[in-house]
C-alpha positions in Angstrom: 105.2 88.5 163.6 102.6 91.3 162.5 98.9 92.3 163.2 98.3 95.5 164.3 101.0 97.0 162.5 103.7 96.7 164.7 105.6 93.6 164.1 105.8 91.4 167.8 108.7 89.7 168.2 109.1 87.0 171.5 110.9 88.8 174.3 113.7 86.4 173.5 114.8 88.5 170.8 114.9 91.7 172.8 119.2 91.9 172.1 118.5 92.3 168.1 117.4 95.8 169.3 119.9 96.1 172.0 122.6 95.6 169.9 123.8 92.7 172.4 122.0 88.9 174.7 120.0 89.3 176.8 119.2 86.9 179.3 115.9 85.5 178.9 114.9 86.3 182.7 115.5 89.3 182.3 113.1 89.8 179.6 109.9 88.1 181.7 111.4 90.6 185.2 111.4 93.0 183.4 107.8 93.0 181.9 106.6 91.2 185.1 108.8 93.3 187.8 109.7 95.9 185.7 112.6 98.5 187.2 112.3 100.8 189.8 113.9 103.3 189.4 113.8 107.3 191.3 110.9 105.7 192.9 108.6 104.7 189.6 108.2 101.4 188.4 109.1 100.7 184.4 107.8 97.6 183.2 108.4 96.9 179.3 104.7 96.5 177.4 104.9 92.5 176.3 101.6 91.2 174.3 101.0 87.3 174.8 99.9 85.5 171.4 99.3 82.1 172.1 101.6 80.5 175.3 104.0 83.0 174.6 105.7 87.0 175.0 105.5 89.5 172.3 107.4 93.2 172.5 108.0 95.6 169.9 110.7 97.3 169.4 109.5 100.6 169.9 108.4 99.6 173.1 111.7 98.5 173.9 112.9 101.7 172.7 109.9 103.8 175.2 111.0 101.1 178.0 115.2 102.8 177.4 113.7 106.0 177.1 112.3 106.7 180.0 114.3 104.7 182.3 117.2 107.2 180.4 114.7 110.7 181.6 114.1 109.2 185.3 117.6 108.8 185.3 118.7 111.9 184.2 116.5 114.0 186.5 118.6 116.8 188.1 121.2 115.0 190.6 120.6 114.5 194.5 122.3 117.5 195.8 126.3 115.6 197.1 126.9 116.9 200.9 130.2 118.4 200.9 133.0 116.9 203.8 132.3 117.2 206.9 134.8 118.4 210.2 133.9 114.0 211.3 134.2 112.8 207.3 137.4 114.4 207.3 138.8 112.8 210.9 138.2 108.9 209.4 140.2 109.7 206.0 142.7 110.8 208.5 141.9 107.5 210.5 141.9 105.9 207.9 145.3 107.0 206.2 142.9 108.5 203.1 
């Protein structure tokens, strides 16, 4: 569906952009609740036309890029084994 120069597709067709099927419940969760990642809530941009929800390839791409950008920030510092951890590992023969 075209209107403002953007091609809008039903949420049920998001899988075409991603290359695999996506359950309709997942797409509606992305639009309603979004995904919380590193404390930020990221939602999929949609437009309601009549009684159906639509999104665009650009909106899906932006949604995924935002998730990946947040995910690629510097990693949390990993703690090294402590004496207590070592004792527990020895106890369980790990």
